[in-house]
C-alpha positions in Angstrom: -2.5 29.7 -7.7 -4.0 26.2 -7.7 -3.8 23.9 -5.1 -2.5 20.9 -7.0 -1.0 20.5 -10.4 -1.1 16.9 -11.8 0.6 16.2 -15.0 3.0 14.3 -17.3 6.8 14.6 -17.4 6.2 16.2 -20.9 4.4 19.1 -19.5 7.5 20.1 -17.4 9.3 22.1 -20.1 6.2 23.6 -21.8 3.1 24.2 -19.9 4.3 24.2 -16.3 7.5 26.5 -17.3 5.2 28.9 -19.1 2.5 29.1 -16.3 5.0 29.4 -13.7 6.9 32.0 -15.6 3.8 33.9 -16.3 2.9 33.9 -12.8 6.1 34.7 -11.3 6.2 37.8 -13.8 2.6 38.7 -12.4 3.7 38.5 -8.9 7.2 40.6 -9.4 5.2 43.6 -10.9 2.6 43.3 -8.0 -0.4 42.1 -10.2 -1.0 38.9 -7.7 -2.0 40.1 -4.2 0.5 39.0 -1.7 -1.6 37.0 0.2 -1.7 34.4 -2.5 2.2 33.8 -2.1 5.0 33.7 -4.9 4.4 30.1 -6.3 1.5 29.2 -8.7 1.0 25.6 -7.3 0.8 24.3 -3.9 1.6 21.0 -4.9 3.0 19.3 -8.1 3.1 15.6 -9.1 3.6 13.9 -12.3 2.2 10.6 -13.2 4.4 7.9 -14.8 4.1 6.9 -18.6 2.6 3.6 -19.5 5.3 1.8 -21.7 4.5 -0.9 -24.2 5.3 -4.8 -23.4 9.1 -5.1 -22.9 9.6 -1.4 -21.5 9.6 0.2 -24.9 7.8 3.8 -25.4 4.2 2.9 -27.5 4.2 4.5 -30.9 2.5 3.8 -34.0 5.4 3.3 -36.0 6.3 0.4 -33.4 2.8 -1.3 -33.8 2.8 -1.5 -29.9 0.2 0.8 -29.0 -2.5 -0.6 -26.7 -5.9 0.2 -27.8 -8.1 0.6 -24.2 -11.5 -0.1 -26.5 -10.0 -3.6 -27.4 -9.5 -4.1 -23.8 -12.8 -3.0 -22.5 -14.5 -5.1 -25.1 -12.6 -8.3 -24.2 -12.1 -8.1 -20.3 -14.6 -5.1 -19.3 -14.0 -1.3 -18.4 -13.5 -2.4 -14.6 -10.8 -4.8 -15.5 -9.0 -2.1 -17.2 -9.5 0.4 -14.5 -8.0 -2.2 -11.7 -5.2 -3.1 -13.7 -4.4 0.3 -14.4 -4.3 1.2 -10.8 -2.5 -2.0 -9.8 0.5 -1.8 -12.5 2.7 0.0 -10.1 3.5 3.3 -8.4 1.4 6.1 -9.8 4.6 8.3 -10.6 6.9 5.6 -12.1 7.1 4.5 -15.8 5.4 0.9 -16.1 5.4 -1.7 -19.1 2.1 -2.8 -20.2 1.6 -6.6 -19.5 -1.2 -8.6 -21.0 -1.0 -11.2 -18.0 -1.5 -8.4 -15.8 -4.9 -7.8 -17.1 -5.8 -11.3 -17.0 -5.0 -11.2 -13.4 -7.0 -8.1 -12.6 -10.1 -10.1 -14.4 -9.3 -13.0 -12.2 -9.4 -10.9 -9.2 -13.0 -9.3 -10.0 -14.2 -12.8 -10.9 -13.4 -13.8 -7.2 -15.2 -10.8 -6.0 -18.2 -11.5 -8.1 -18.3 -15.1 -6.9 -17.9 -14.4 -3.2 -20.3 -11.5 -3.1 -22.9 -13.4 -4.9 -22.6 -16.2 -2.5 -22.5 -13.7 0.4 -25.8 -12.0 -0.7 -27.9 -14.8 0.6 -26.1 -14.6 3.6 -26.5 -11.1 4.8 -28.5 -11.8 7.7 -25.4 -13.6 9.2 -23.4 -11.7 11.9 -19.6 -11.0 10.6 -17.1 -12.6 12.8 -14.9 -10.4 14.8 -12.0 -11.5 12.9 -13.4 -10.6 9.6 -15.0 -7.5 10.6 -11.6 -6.5 11.9 -9.8 -7.2 8.8 -12.5 -5.3 7.0 -11.8 -2.2 9.2 -8.1 -2.4 8.6 -8.7 -2.7 5.1 -10.9 0.6 4.9 -8.3 2.5 6.6 -5.6 1.3 4.4 -7.7 1.9 1.3 -8.7 5.4 2.5 -5.0 6.3 3.3 -3.9 4.9 -0.2 -6.3 6.8 -2.1 -5.3 10.1 -0.4 -1.6 9.6 -1.0 -2.2 8.3 -4.7 -0.9 4.6 -3.7 -3.4 2.8 -5.9 -1.5 -0.3 -6.4 -1.1 -1.1 -2.9 -4.7 0.0 -2.5 -5.7 -3.0 -4.9 -3.4 -5.4 -3.2 -5.0 -4.6 0.1 -8.3 -5.5 -1.3 -6.9 -8.4 -2.8 -5.5 -9.7 0.5 -9.1 -9.3 2.2 -10.8 -11.0 -0.6 -8.2 -14.2 -0.2 -8.9 -14.2 3.5 -12.8 -13.7 3.1 -12.6 -16.7 0.7 -10.4 -19.1 3.1 -12.3 -18.1 6.2 -15.6 -19.4 4.7 -17.5 -16.8 6.5 -19.9 -14.2 5.4 -20.3 -10.5 6.0 -23.3 -9.1 7.3 -25.4 -6.5 5.4 -23.5 -3.5 7.0 -20.0 -4.7 6.5 -20.8 -6.1 2.7 -22.2 -2.5 2.0 -19.1 -1.1 3.3 -16.6 -3.5 1.1 -18.6 -2.7 -2.0 -18.2 1.4 -1.2 -14.4 0.8 -0.8 -14.3 -1.3 -4.0 -16.4 0.9 -6.0 -13.8 3.5 -7.3 -11.9 0.6 -8.8 -15.0 -1.4 -10.1 -18.1 0.8 -10.4 -20.0 -1.3 -12.8 -19.4 -4.3 -10.7 -20.4 -3.0 -7.4 -23.5 -1.3 -8.7 -24.4 -4.5 -10.2 -23.8 -6.3 -6.6 -25.3 -3.3 -4.6 -28.7 -4.0 -6.6 -28.7 -7.6 -6.4 -28.3 -7.2 -2.4 -31.4 -5.0 -2.7 -29.4 -2.2 -1.0 -31.0 1.3 -1.3 -30.0 4.0 -3.8 -26.7 3.9 -5.9 -23.4 2.7 -4.4 -21.3 5.3 -6.0 -23.4 8.3 -4.0 -23.1 6.6 -0.4 -20.8 8.2 2.2 -17.6 6.8 2.4 -17.1 4.4 5.4 -15.0 5.1 8.5 -13.0 2.5 10.2 -13.3 1.7 13.8 -10.1 3.0 15.4 -10.7 0.4 18.0 -10.4 -2.5 15.4 -7.4 -1.4 13.6 -4.8 -1.4 16.5 -2.3 -4.0 15.7 -2.1 -6.7 18.4 1.1 -8.0 17.1 4.3 -6.5 15.4 7.2 -7.4 13.8 10.3 -7.2 15.8 13.8 -7.0 14.1 16.5 -8.8 15.9 20.1 -7.7 15.2 23.6 -9.1 16.2 26.3 -6.4 16.2 24.0 -4.0 14.2 23.6 -6.5 11.4 19.8 -7.9 11.0 19.8 -11.6 11.6 16.2 -12.6 12.1 12.6 -11.2 12.8 10.0 -12.4 15.4 6.4 -11.5 15.8 5.7 -10.5 19.4 2.7 -8.9 21.1 2.4 -5.3 21.1 3.7 -3.7 24.3 6.0 -6.8 25.3 8.8 -6.0 27.4 12.5 -5.7 26.4 13.4 -8.9 28.9 10.6 -11.0 27.1 11.9 -9.9 23.5 15.4 -10.7 24.7 14.4 -14.2 25.8 12.6 -14.9 22.8 15.3 -13.7 20.3 18.0 -15.9 22.2 16.2 -19.0 21.5 16.2 -18.2 17.6 18.1 -20.6 15.6 19.1 -18.0 13.4 20.3 -16.1 16.3 22.1 -19.0 18.4 24.4 -19.6 15.9 25.8 -16.3 16.0 26.1 -15.8 19.7 27.2 -19.3 20.6 30.3 -19.4 22.7 30.3 -15.5 22.9 30.0 -13.2 25.5 26.9 -10.8 25.4 28.2 -7.3 26.3 24.9 -5.5 26.1 21.5 -5.2 24.4 20.3 -2.3 22.5 16.4 -2.0 22.6 14.3 0.4 20.6 10.6 -0.2 21.5 8.2 -1.7 18.7 11.2 -1.8 16.2 14.3 -3.8 17.2 16.5 -5.4 19.6 20.4 -5.2 18.9 22.5 -8.0 20.6 26.1 -6.7 20.7 28.7 -9.4 21.5 32.3 -9.5 21.7 33.9 -9.6 18.6 36.7 -12.1 17.3 39.1 -8.9 17.0 38.3 -7.9 20.8 38.7 -11.4 21.9 42.3 -11.7 20.5 43.4 -8.4 21.7 42.9 -8.4 25.4 46.5 -8.1 26.6 47.2 -4.8 28.2 48.4 -1.9 26.1 52.3 -1.4 26.3 53.8 2.3 26.2 56.8 2.7 24.2 59.6 5.4 24.4 
């Protein structure tokens, strides 16, 4: 058996069916050791198909087949790689979008500009805020790669670069090299060039994968959902570990909540730590049906 079978949906009724059939036959006749188990694959996933623009399947007869060589020639191999990873969830069918290719190219141009400016500032000490965001990015990228969430991996790197640019701060040599390492799987040509320009030793692609500092990735604030009678009416940002009473007071001051509870009796609040607070108020039905229940013979 193999640990991981990865193939397109077109393999499901041919290769996958036949390979599993043969393995199950060998298992039934005792040719497969019992220690290996009755299934040929420990894990099975299928990648989605890339469709033509407009969501139509690519075919030569339709004339909508995208030639990767042309994309590489016009925008570069790194752009093609980034766009393919950013198109959407790995397992879903995604239509090709020429505008998306240009967007991937603009992202790499932003990285190129920021990194080249940063190279002359490598002796600068990285600010605590930028360093914290980098370590959060390292953690997210690492997790996304392990789970084949390549599209969110790209968006995480984009968000980091946007903050990096607006902060007008620089990464020190250690943090700069770590950034290039996590970008390398997506844009190996770009990162090797920047690695060389920064006069860093060896090749970027053979360096050890950076590890995040757990103390820097713990969230200080969380988003709390505020419900009224079980329906979400607002969200609030609070410090991690805030008490129920503090969150309740803050929720009751929100305009979006006030309009639902004005002139209403709050019967109770249901508090789920780090998730939500539900304010239960007297309903109109309850208010209009307060007379004692009569008995009938």
